[in-house]
C-alpha positions as CSV (number, residue, x, y, z in Angstrom):
1,X,42.0,232.5,49.9
2,X,45.4,230.9,50.1
3,X,46.0,232.6,53.4
4,X,42.9,231.2,54.9
5,X,43.8,227.7,53.8
6,X,47.3,228.0,55.4
7,X,45.7,229.3,58.6
8,X,43.3,226.3,58.6
9,X,46.1,223.8,58.0
10,X,48.2,225.4,60.9
11,X,45.2,225.2,63.2
12,X,44.6,221.5,62.4
13,X,48.4,220.8,62.9
14,X,48.4,222.7,66.3
15,X,45.4,220.7,67.5
16,X,47.0,217.4,66.4
17,X,50.3,218.3,68.1
18,X,48.5,219.3,71.3
19,X,46.6,216.0,71.3
20,X,49.8,214.1,70.7
21,X,51.6,215.9,73.5
22,X,48.6,215.2,75.8
23,X,48.7,211.5,74.9
24,X,52.5,211.4,75.6
25,X,52.0,213.2,78.9
26,X,49.3,210.8,80.0
27,X,51.4,207.8,79.1
28,X,54.3,209.2,81.0
29,X,52.1,209.8,84.1
30,X,50.7,206.3,83.8
31,X,54.2,204.8,83.5
32,X,55.3,206.7,86.7
33,X,52.1,205.6,88.5
34,X,52.7,202.0,87.5
35,X,56.4,202.3,88.6
36,X,55.3,203.8,92.0
37,X,52.7,201.1,92.5
38,X,55.3,198.5,91.6
39,X,57.8,200.0,94.0
40,X,55.1,200.0,96.8
41,X,54.2,196.4,96.0
42,X,57.8,195.4,96.0
43,X,58.4,197.1,99.4
44,X,55.4,195.3,100.8
45,X,56.6,192.0,99.5
46,X,60.0,192.6,101.1
47,X,58.5,193.7,104.4
48,X,56.3,190.6,104.3
49,X,59.4,188.4,104.4
50,X,60.7,189.9,107.6
51,X,60.8,187.6,110.6
52,X,60.3,188.8,114.2
53,X,64.0,188.1,114.8
54,X,64.7,190.8,112.2
55,X,62.9,193.4,114.3
56,X,65.3,196.1,115.4
57,X,65.8,197.2,119.0
58,X,67.9,200.4,119.4
59,X,68.7,201.1,123.1
60,X,70.3,204.4,123.5
61,X,71.7,206.8,126.0
62,X,69.6,210.0,125.7
63,X,70.7,212.7,123.2
64,X,72.7,210.3,121.1
65,X,71.0,210.7,117.7
66,X,68.8,207.6,118.2
67,X,65.6,209.3,117.1
68,X,67.2,210.3,113.8
69,X,68.8,206.8,113.3
70,X,65.5,205.1,114.1
71,X,63.6,207.3,111.6
72,X,66.2,206.7,108.9
73,X,65.9,202.9,109.3
74,X,62.1,203.0,109.5
75,X,61.9,205.0,106.3
76,X,64.5,202.9,104.4
77,X,63.1,199.5,105.4
78,X,59.4,200.4,105.6
79,X,59.4,199.3,109.3
80,X,56.7,200.2,111.7
81,X,57.7,202.1,114.9
82,X,56.7,200.5,118.2
83,X,57.1,201.3,121.9
84,X,58.0,198.6,124.3
85,X,58.9,200.6,127.4
86,X,57.6,203.4,129.7
87,X,60.3,205.7,128.2
88,X,61.3,207.2,131.6
89,X,64.8,208.5,132.2
90,X,67.0,206.9,133.6
91,X,64.7,204.1,134.8
92,X,63.3,202.9,131.5
93,X,61.3,199.8,132.1
94,X,60.2,197.4,129.3
95,X,56.7,196.0,129.4
96,X,56.3,192.3,128.9
97,X,53.0,192.5,126.9
98,X,54.4,195.2,124.6
99,X,57.6,193.2,124.0
100,X,55.5,190.1,123.2
101,X,53.3,192.1,120.8
102,X,56.4,193.6,119.2
103,X,57.8,190.2,118.4
104,X,54.5,188.7,117.2
105,X,55.2,189.9,113.7
106,X,58.1,191.3,111.7
107,X,59.1,194.6,110.2
108,X,59.2,196.6,113.4
109,X,61.6,198.9,115.2
110,X,61.7,200.1,118.8
111,X,63.9,202.8,120.4
112,X,64.2,203.3,124.1
113,X,66.7,204.2,126.9
114,X,66.4,201.1,129.1
115,X,69.0,200.2,131.7
116,X,70.2,196.6,131.8
117,X,68.2,195.8,134.9
118,X,67.5,192.2,135.8
119,X,63.8,192.5,134.9
120,X,64.5,194.2,131.6
121,X,67.0,191.6,130.5
122,X,64.8,188.8,131.7
123,X,61.9,189.9,129.5
124,X,64.0,190.7,126.4
125,X,65.9,187.4,126.5
126,X,62.5,185.6,126.2
127,X,62.1,187.0,122.7
128,X,65.4,188.0,121.2
129,X,69.1,187.3,121.3
130,X,70.3,190.7,120.2
131,X,70.0,194.5,120.5
132,X,71.8,197.6,119.3
133,X,73.4,199.8,122.0
134,X,73.8,203.5,120.9
135,X,76.1,205.5,123.1
136,X,77.6,209.0,123.2
137,X,80.2,210.9,125.2
138,X,78.5,211.8,128.5
139,X,79.9,215.3,128.3
140,X,78.2,215.9,125.0
141,X,75.0,214.2,126.3
142,X,75.1,216.6,129.3
143,X,75.2,219.8,127.3
144,X,72.6,218.5,124.8
145,X,70.3,217.5,127.6
146,X,70.4,221.0,129.1
147,X,69.3,222.6,125.8
148,X,66.7,219.8,125.4
149,X,65.1,220.6,128.7
150,X,64.9,224.3,127.9
151,X,63.4,223.6,124.4
152,X,60.7,221.2,125.8
153,X,59.8,223.6,128.6
154,X,59.5,226.5,126.1
155,X,57.0,224.4,124.1
156,X,54.9,223.8,127.3
157,X,55.7,220.1,127.4
158,X,55.2,218.5,130.8
159,X,58.6,216.8,131.5
160,X,57.1,214.1,133.8
161,X,59.4,211.3,132.7
162,X,62.7,212.5,134.2
163,X,64.2,211.7,137.6
164,X,65.2,213.8,139.4
165,X,62.8,216.4,138.2
166,X,64.3,219.9,137.8
167,X,63.0,222.3,140.5
168,X,60.4,225.0,139.7
169,X,63.1,227.7,139.7
170,X,65.3,225.7,137.3
171,X,64.1,227.5,134.1
172,X,64.9,230.9,135.6
173,X,68.5,229.9,136.1
174,X,71.3,231.0,133.8
175,X,72.8,228.4,131.3
176,X,75.8,228.0,133.5
177,X,73.7,227.4,136.6
178,X,71.6,224.9,134.7
179,X,74.8,223.1,133.7
180,X,75.9,223.0,137.3
181,X,72.5,221.5,138.4
182,X,72.8,218.8,135.8
183,X,76.4,217.9,136.6
184,X,75.2,217.1,140.1
185,X,71.8,215.6,139.3
186,X,71.7,214.2,135.7
187,X,75.3,213.3,134.8
188,X,75.8,210.7,137.6
189,X,72.8,208.7,136.4
190,X,74.1,208.8,132.8
191,X,77.5,207.6,133.9
192,X,75.9,204.8,135.9
193,X,73.7,203.8,132.9
194,X,76.7,203.7,130.6
195,X,78.9,201.8,133.1
196,X,76.1,199.3,133.7
197,X,75.8,198.6,130.0
198,X,79.6,198.3,129.6
199,X,79.7,195.7,132.4
200,X,76.7,193.8,131.2
201,X,78.1,193.5,127.6
202,X,81.4,192.2,128.9
203,X,79.5,189.6,131.0
204,X,77.4,188.5,128.0
205,X,80.4,188.3,125.7
206,X,81.9,185.7,128.0
207,X,78.8,183.5,127.7
208,X,78.3,181.0,124.8
209,X,74.7,182.1,124.4
210,X,74.9,185.6,125.8
211,X,72.9,188.5,124.5
212,X,74.5,189.9,121.4
213,X,75.0,193.6,121.7
214,X,76.1,195.7,118.8
215,X,77.7,198.9,120.1
216,X,77.4,202.0,117.8
217,X,78.4,205.5,118.7
218,X,77.1,209.0,117.9
219,X,80.6,209.4,116.4
220,X,79.7,206.8,113.8
221,X,76.6,208.8,112.8
222,X,78.8,211.8,112.2
223,X,81.8,210.2,110.6
224,X,80.2,207.3,108.5
225,X,76.4,207.4,108.5
226,X,76.1,204.8,105.7
227,X,78.5,202.5,107.4
228,X,76.5,202.8,110.6
229,X,73.3,201.6,108.9
230,X,75.2,198.9,107.1
231,X,76.5,197.4,110.4
232,X,73.0,197.4,111.9
233,X,71.5,195.7,108.8
234,X,74.2,193.1,108.8
235,X,73.7,192.5,112.6
236,X,70.0,191.7,111.9
237,X,70.7,189.7,108.8
238,X,68.8,192.2,106.6
239,X,70.1,192.6,103.0
240,X,71.5,196.0,102.4
241,X,69.8,196.0,99.0
242,X,66.5,196.2,100.9
243,X,67.4,199.5,102.5
244,X,66.8,202.7,100.6
245,X,68.3,205.6,102.5
246,X,66.2,208.7,102.7
247,X,67.9,211.3,104.9
248,X,65.5,212.4,107.6
249,X,65.2,216.2,108.2
250,X,67.4,217.2,111.1
251,X,64.7,218.9,113.1
252,X,63.7,219.5,116.7
253,X,61.1,216.8,116.1
254,X,64.0,214.3,115.9
255,X,65.6,216.1,118.9
256,X,68.4,217.6,116.6
257,X,70.1,220.8,117.7
258,X,73.6,221.2,116.1
259,X,75.5,217.9,116.6
260,X,78.8,219.5,117.4
261,X,80.9,217.0,119.4
262,X,83.3,219.5,120.8
263,X,80.8,222.2,121.8
264,X,81.1,221.3,125.5
265,X,84.8,222.2,125.5
266,X,84.1,225.8,124.8
267,X,80.9,226.0,126.9
268,X,81.9,224.3,130.2
269,X,84.0,226.4,132.6
270,X,87.2,225.0,134.0
271,X,85.4,224.3,137.3
272,X,82.7,222.4,135.5
273,X,85.2,220.4,133.5
274,X,87.0,219.4,136.8
275,X,83.7,218.4,138.4
276,X,82.8,216.3,135.3
277,X,86.2,214.6,135.3
278,X,85.6,213.5,138.9
279,X,82.2,212.0,137.9
280,X,83.2,210.1,134.7
281,X,85.9,207.4,135.1
282,X,88.7,207.8,132.7
283,X,88.5,204.1,131.9
284,X,85.0,204.6,130.6
285,X,86.1,207.4,128.2
286,X,89.0,205.3,127.0
287,X,86.8,202.2,126.5
288,X,84.7,204.1,123.9
289,X,87.5,206.1,122.4
290,X,86.5,209.5,123.7
291,X,89.3,212.0,124.3
292,X,89.8,213.3,127.8
């Protein structure tokens, strides 16, 4: 008799304890849900305060980590990605209607590879007084580009946006032969692109109301990623407290391969290095702090 009473009491206690735990769990879930909803609302409130002049334009030499940087900023600021150009390489042309729409509202980011042509600058200056210029050592760009073309081709992607277009037999060439082809056909356009931006920035720096150009480098991403984002936020007058860094996955989706800044030194032959040295002015390497 006593045994049955004890069992009954334990059963009642167990049911009560389970109910209590369920109530606690439900309250915890509700609290987390409320916090999540509050965070989303706070983010939307912050985004709503963004002006069009706080829209971020990242203009980058290809293969400089710009896709990764853009994704990190978009995630951390709840910014919307927008395209304002045709995205061709190396003749990336901005579109007036797209630029106008881009600056119609705030909380947006655009990434492209435009050259500082007269028409590009003419259009941009109608809407903004500043852009970010993201650069990388052309020798690193060259090797990364060779691997990028092979990866895109392997995925069956039509590489219609590059001039000059690699010939049909290009993808049957050895890696060294592909490097040779790009030294002759791709590297000169990248050097021209980088030199043009260097010259344009110097000309704007001399003007009272010239375009403000914040130069960031792939090296900054490798050496001080947080500092890189901080400089961009300050440049656009965005409080750092509004930025929540969530590291993007370094994947092929963001065009990430391995990020080694010195890989070219062990991959390029002495003949290739000599040909590259003739193509890239030493003054350009020195200007951006890249070792010969």
